[in-house]
N, C-alpha and C positions, 0 to 999 in steps of 0.2 A: 679178704679176711683170711686169718690164720685157721687152718683146719685143725680139728681135735687131735688128730694123729701126731702132728708137729708141735703141739702145745708143750711148753716147758713144764717138767714134773718137779714138784717140790719133794725133797727128801729130808724128812725130819731126822733120820738117824745120822745123816751126813752133817747136818747143822749141828746136832749134839756133839758129834765127834770133834768138829771143828771148834766148837765153843770150849770143850774140855782141854784143847791144846793151847788155849790162849794163856799168856803170862798173868800172874797175879800182880800186876803192876797198874798205876794210874793210866788212864788213856781215854780215847774216844772210839766208840764203835758206830759204824754206819751201816744201816740196814737197807738192803735193796729188795724191791718187789719183783714181780714176774717179768716185767719188761726191762729190768735193769735199773729203773729210776729209784733215786734215794727216797725212802718213805719215812725214815726215822734216823735221828742222830741223837745219841746219848753220851754221857761221860760217866766214868766210874773210878773209884780208887782201886778197884781190883777188877780187871777186865774179865777174867775168867769166871768168878763167882756172879758178876752181874749178868753177863750174856747168857750164861748157862741157865739162868733162872727163866728166861724166855721160852726154853725148849724142854722144861720139865715141869710136870705137874699141872694142877688147874689154875687158872688165872680168873680175875674178874672180867667182865664183858669187855670193856674197851681194850684192855691189855691183851686179851685173847684175840680180838679182832685184829690188833697190830701184828702180833706174834704169828698168826696163822698166814699173813700176807707177806712174810719174809721168806725169800727164796735163796738169799745169800747175804753175806755181810763181810765187811772188811774192818780193820782196826788200825789205830795209830797210837803207839805208846808214847807217853809224855813223862817228863821228869817229876812233875809235881801235879797235885790236884788243881792248883791255881792255873797252871799251863793248860790242863785238860779243859777247865771251864772256859778258858778264853778261846781255845781252838773250837770247842763245841759251839759257842756263840757265833763264831765266824762261818762254821759250816752250815749251821742253821740258816743264817742269813743268806748265804749263797745258794743253797739248794731248796729252801722253803719247803721242807718235807711235809707230806700229807699229815702224819701222825704226831708232828710237834706242835706245840702251842705257838700260834702265830701272832705276831705283833704287826701293826700298821707299819709301812715303810716310813722310816724316820723323816724322809724327804717331804712326806705329806703333812707332818704335824706343823702347826703354826707357832710362832714365837712372838714375843714383844720385843722390839728393838729400841734401845735408847742410844742415839749417836752422841755420846758424851764428848767426842772429840770435837764436835761442832761448836761454833761460838754461842749459838742458841739451840740447844738440843731439842729434838722432837721424839715423841713417843708413838711408834708406829707398829703395824702387824707385818710380819714377813714369814715366808716359808723357807728362806735361804739363809743359812747361818754362815757368815763370812768371817775371816780373820782381819777385820778392819777396825779393831780398837773399840768398837761399839759394845755395849752390854746387851746380852740376850737373855730373856727369861722365858722359861718354859722347858720342853714343849707343853702346850695346852691341848686338851682333848678335842677342841673344835674352834673354828674361827669365830663363832658366836660368842664363846667364853672370852676369846681375846678382846673382841670388840666391846664387850660388856665391861671388861676390866678397864680398858682405854677410856671408855665413856665415863665411868666412875672417877677415874683420876682426873680427867678434864673437868668434870662438874665440881668435884670436891677441891682440886688444887688450882683451878683456873687456867690449866695449860691450854693454850690455843688450839682449836680444832680446825681452823681454816687452812687454806693452801697457800697462804702468803709466805714469803721467803724473807727471813730475817738475817742480818739487819737491813738488807737492800730496801725492804718495803716499809720501813718505819717512817711514819708521817706522810705517806703517799696518798692515803685515803682515810675516810671517816671510819672510826671504830664500829664494828658490827653490833648486832643486838645482844650477843652473848656478853660483850663488855658492858652495855647498858644495864643488863640485869644481874651483873656481878658474877657471870659464869666463866669470865676470862680475865686475866690480869691485864690485858691490853698492851702487849708489846708493841703493836702498831701505833700506840700514842707516843711512844717514846718516854713515858713517865716511870718506867720500871728499868732499872739498870741491869747489866749483864750479871752482876753478882746476886742481885736479889732474884733473878729468874733461875739462876744456878741453884740457889737454895730450894726453890720450888722443885726443880728436877730432882735434887738430892732426897727430898721428901718422897717423891714418886718411887725412886729407886728403893728407898727404904721400905716402902709399903710392898713393892714387888718382891723384895727379898724375905719378907717375914710377916706380912700382914700389917694391920694398923696399929697394934699395941707399941711396937718398937718406935714407929713414926711418931706417935702421940707422946711417947717418953721423951724423944730427943726434942720435939717441938716445945714441950713443957719447960725443959732445961733452957732452950733459946728464949722463951718468953721471959723467964725470970731474969736472964742475963740482960736482956734488952731493957727490962723494967729497972734494974739496978743502974744501968748506965743512962737512964733517962731517955731512951729511944722508944717512946711510947707508941708511936705508929707501927714500928715493927713488932713491938710486943702485942699490940692489938690484932695485927695480922696473924701472928702465931696463934693467938687465942681463937680467932675466928676459924682457922683451919683445924685446930683441935676439935672445935665444936662439930665441924663438918665431917671429920673423920669419925667421931663418936656416932653421929647420925647414920654414917655409911655402916658401921658396925652393927647398929641396931637393925638395919634392914636386911643383913645377912643372916643366914641360917646358922645360928649358934648351936653346937652340939656338946660342947664342953666348956671348961673355964678359960678365961681370955689368955692365959699364959701357956696354954698347950699348943704345941706344934709338932705334928707328926704325920706320917703316912700310914694308912690302915688298909690291910688286905683281908677281904672277906671271900671265902671260897664256898661255893655250893656245887655239891657233886651229885651225880645221879645215882651213885651207889652201885648196886648190882644189876642195874637195868640200863637199857639204852632209850628210855622214854623221855628223858629230860637231858638238856645239854648241861655240860659242866660249865661253870661260869665263875668269874672273879670280878669283884668291884673293888676298885682302889680309891679311898677318899684321901685327898691332899688336904690336911687340916692346918690352917694357919690362923693364929690369934683365936683359937677356939671355935672357928667356923670352917665350914667346908669351902675352901677357895676354888676347887675343881675336883672333878672325879672322872674316873675311866671305868669302861666296861669292856670285858673280854669274855667271848663266848668260844668254847672249844668243842666243836662238833664230833671230830673223831680223834682228838688228841689224847694221848696217854697221860692222864693226870696222876697225882700221887695216890697210891694205895697202901695199905697196910704192909703188903709184901715189898713194897718199894720204898720203904722209909729211908734206905741209904740211897745216895745219889738221885735225889727227887728232881724230876723235870721242872719242878716249881723254882728250884734254886737258879737254873738257867733261865727261866722266864723273868725272875726278878732282876737278875743282872743285866739281860737285855733291855729291860724296861728303863732301868736307870742309866744305861750306856747312852741313851740320847737325851738325858735330862741335865739341865743346868744346875739344879740345886737338889741336895739330898739332906733332909732334916736329921737331927741327932737321934730320933726314936722312929722305929718301923714297927708297927704292931701286926702280928699275923694271927689269923683265926685258926691255923693249922699248925701241927707240929712238924718240924724238920729234924733230921738226925743231927747228933752233935758234931759230926765231921762237916756236914753241910753248913751247920750254923756258924762254925768257926771259919770256914771257907768264904761264906757270904759276907760276914762281918769284916774280914780282912779285905776282901774285894772292894765293898762299898766304902769302907773307911779310908782306903787308899785313893779312891776317886774323889770323895767328898773333901779330903783334906782335914778331917776330924773324925773322932771316934763315933761310929754308927752302932746304936744299940738295937738289936732285933730281938723282940720278945713275943711270946705267945701267952698273954695274960689269961689267968684262970678266974679272976673275981675283979670287982670293983669297976670304976669308970672306964678303964681301958678295955675290960672285957665287953662292957656295954657298946663301946664303939665298934668292936669287931663284930658283935652280934648284929649291929645295925648295918655294917657292910655286907654281912652274910645275907641278911634279909633282902638287901638291895640286889645282890647277886641272884638270889632266888627269883625275885620278881622279874628281872631281866631275862633269866633263863625260862621262866614260864611264858613270858610274853613272846620270846623268840620261837618256842614250840608252837604256841597258839598261831602265830603268823605264819610259820612253815606249813602247818597243817592246812590253814586256809588257802595258801598259795597252791599247795599240792592238789587240793580239791577243785580250785579253779581251773588249773592247768588240765586236770582230768576232764572237766566239763568241756573245755575247749577242744581238746582232742576228740571227744565224743561228737561234738557239734560238727566239726570239720572232717570227721571220719579219718583221722590220721593214723598211720600204722605204728608210729612210735610216739612215746611221751615227749612233748615239746620242751626240753630242758632249756635249750638255746633258741631264743626267737629273735630275728633280726627284722627291723622295720626301716623302710626307705621312703625319701621324699626328695623332690626336686625344687630348687629355688633359683631365680635368676632376675637381673634387672635388664630387660630387653635381651640383647645378644650378648650382654657382658656377665662375667662371673657366673656362668652357669654351674651350680654346685649341687652334688648329691650328698645327702646325709644319711648316715646309719647309726641307729641307736640299737642297743642290745639289752634283752632281759634274759638272765640266767636264772633258771628255777623261779621265775615270776618276779624277780627283782631287777630294776634298772642297774646296769653295770657301766658306770661312765667311763672306766678305764678302757672299755672295749669299743666306745664310740669311734667312728671313723668319718672322714670327709673325702669326697672325691671331686677334684676340680676337673670339669669337663671342658677341654679346650679344642676338642676335634670338630665342634659344631660352629657354624657361622651364624646360625639363627635359632631361636628357641625351638625345642623339639623334645617334649618331655619323654616320649616313648624311647627315642634314640639315647637320650641322656641316662635314663633309667637302665636301658640295656647295656650300654658301656660300663656303667658303675657296677651292675650286678656281675658282668663277666669279669671284670678286674677284681672284684672282691672274691668270687669263686675260684679264681686261678690261684689264690693264696692257699687254698685247701690243699694244693699239690706241693707246697713247700716242705722242705726237710724238717723232720721232727726236731724239736728243741728240747735238749735234756731228757730225750726218750719220749717226749710227749708230742703227738702229731698236732698240727694246727687245727683250731676249732672249726667245726662246720655247722651250719644252722640246721635245726630240726624242723624250722618253719620259717618262711619269709612272708612278711606282710608289707604290702605297698600302699602308699598314700595316693590311691587312685582306683579307677573302676575296672570293669571287665576288659576293657581294651588293653590297659596296662598289663593285667594278668595274663592275658592271651599272648601279647609280644614277649613278655619276659619268660613264660613257660616254654614257648617255642624255642627262644634263644638259648635257654638252660638245657633243654633236652637235646638240641643239636650239638652243644658242646660236652654232653655227656654228664651234666650235673642234675641229678634227679632229687629235687627238693620240693615239698609242697609249697605253692605260691597262691596267696589270697590278696584281695584289695580291701582297703578300709574306706568305705564311701561316707561322705559327709552330706548333710541335708542343707537346705537353703539357708539356714543360719549358721552354716559352717561347723556344725557339730556332728559327731559320729552317728550315722544311721544304721549301717549294716555292714556285713562283710560279704564280698562277692567272690565267686570263682569265675573261670572263663565260660561257665555254663548258666550261672544264674546267682540270685541272691540267697543268702543264708541268714535267717532271722536270729539275732542274739538278744533281743529286747527282753525276753522272758528270763534269760539267765543273767541276772543283775551283776553277779561277780565277774563273769566274762565281759559283759558290756563295759563295766567300769574299767577293767584291765585294757581293753581295746581302746577305749577312749583316752586313757592316760597315755598309752603308748603312741597314739596318733597325734596327740598334742604335743608330746615330747619331741617326736621326730620333727615335727613342723617347727617347733621353737629352735631346736638345735640347727636345722638346715638353714633357716633364714637368719639365724645368728651368725653361722659361719660365713655365709654369703655377704652379709652386711660388713663383717670384719675384713673380708678381702677387699671390698669396695672401698672401705675407710682407709685401709692401708695404701691402696693405689692412689686415693686422693692426697694422702700425706706425702707420699713419694713424689707425686707430680708437682706438689707445692714446693718441695725442696729443689726439684729440678729447674725451677725458675731462676735459681741462684746461679751466677756466673761461675763456671768451673765444676758445677756439681751435676753430674749425670745420673742415670738409673742406678748404676753400681754404687756410687758414693751415697747416693740418697738411701739406698738399702743398708749400707754400712752404718749410717748415722742412726737410722731408726732401729736397727738391731742393737746398736750400743746404748742409746738413750731411752729406747722403748716407745717414747711418745714425742710428738712434734713440740709440745709445750716444753718438754725437757731440753730439747735441741735449742729452742728459743732462749731458754734461760741459761744455758751453758756459757761459761766463761771462755775467753780466748785459749787459756791454758788447757781446759778441759776438751775443747774441741780439737786442738792441735795435737793433743796426746792420743787421739784415736787412730789406730793403724789404718793407713790408706788416706788420711785426711792431712793435707799440708798446711803450713802456716798461712799461705796465701788463701787456701780454701777456708781456713778459720776466720780470717779477716774479712773475706767476702760474706761469710754467714753473718757475722756480727754486724756489718754494714747494711746487709739487706733487711734484718729484722729491725735494726735501729731506724731505718728509713720507713718501714712499715709503721713503727710506733709513731714516728713524727707525723706521719700522714694522718694517722688516727686522731692524734692529739689536735691537729689542725682542723679536722672535720668537726670534732666536738666543740672548739672555740667558735667556729663559724656558725654552727647551729645555735649557740647561746646568743 
């Protein structure tokens, strides 16, 4: 550890002098903390005026907290405010500073994909947005929202939800029950043309772009046109779809008139205290109802304050939010004020991205003000809920530390389990809880290949030593690799004794305890290497340990099963003439599943790097032979 005598000293006078020497030009400033890590990035139309504010006078709580953590700063002069805004967003994304408003990584957001280039387009969920000619809608706040929207489209428009491939599967099997009850147009029957199905997809796209009202208007026009040309069946189909869309709209939560389409930002701030998180709720309103919503909590972020009305961090936040979105409506409502210069900057930026004029308003009365109030109340509820949850978790962890007599508060807890199928695929799984919350991005799997026979003690020992070796890795962006405050093993006193001895010998001094299950495979108690520790009377601790033990077991078994399944797929492909382990791995990596390899065409197979035309032909022949054998067995059984 760094001793106090060598600790870096913060010099406020030097910071003020450095800020006073800045130019009065647009640009970006980058604040560094004690360890040199970037802790805040901001933009300003006047660098000297903006940066100097941080080192003069009194500030509100959160701004003072950030300013007092600044040990140095650097700056980049830009030609325009727009250039500064763009650079600020790029730097925030790169450094993810502690005191900036954080957004979820764009890669993790789900989209709805419509592959309009296909002969028979499908509507699917994806997290990967490609330049493949398909239409992408979103991003949405969660996969549950995406699947709910897709399910609504399938029910309302009759889009097939099965795994059949069209047109190759048309007429090959009996229609499923969804067709029988009128929830599917029945592409598999061959009774619907490509043009008719394309109209259905066009309606789905219409809905995804702007809600149901636009789709209903377009369908109504089609219905009248078909009626006038005496195409009564098509007119009746339009009528039925209109009825379904109106019912869909009735089920959704309408908050304003059907012709309203806008995004609403509601801000809840903690004011001059740190007792409540700052929070923003965003309502995405389409055809008068809330089609989706997002919530953002800012624990240590520097939000907008009266003194910071120029160059508000919220301008950057809104820009970054829309930077990953497919669609921007014409109207954006804010519950908070931004400066005239930021308003002009944000309008220019979003209008350029949207391809149409975007109106940004802070309504003071009427229906729009009510929408902002609704979003603010939603933000407040989420902030209060987060504070309540945080306090409960803090209390639980304090109880856990007391029960286990830990010397430090267990901010990072790692749990381990071992799973295997005989002597194959011996797998150690690690799940992580940070401040009492499971953090899936931190989960890790250790494949144990050094053992020829199952040995939980040796497998656990190898996994823990490999894991702890990473605590000596080089710091990344000035931050050292994380080290656990507490290790919990899915096992008894024997596991604990072996692991503690191994870690002590290697110089890793971390508290280690075991999680013991009863005869019903449920958590019973925690054990040390000397005896049991009763947690049954502390229900918050018991529930936490139980959930942790269940999660690490689920994760480890799942990873082991996945490894086994992958081996089975690879070995299946290796039966094909000319396909060895390397090519089998290439095929599965490219097509993802064995089923996709089976369904791939000769052209698709031969286009894969490492797969020759001869290989592609052998693969086609192999699976065709398999299918013929299956069909022969079915006929003989009949």
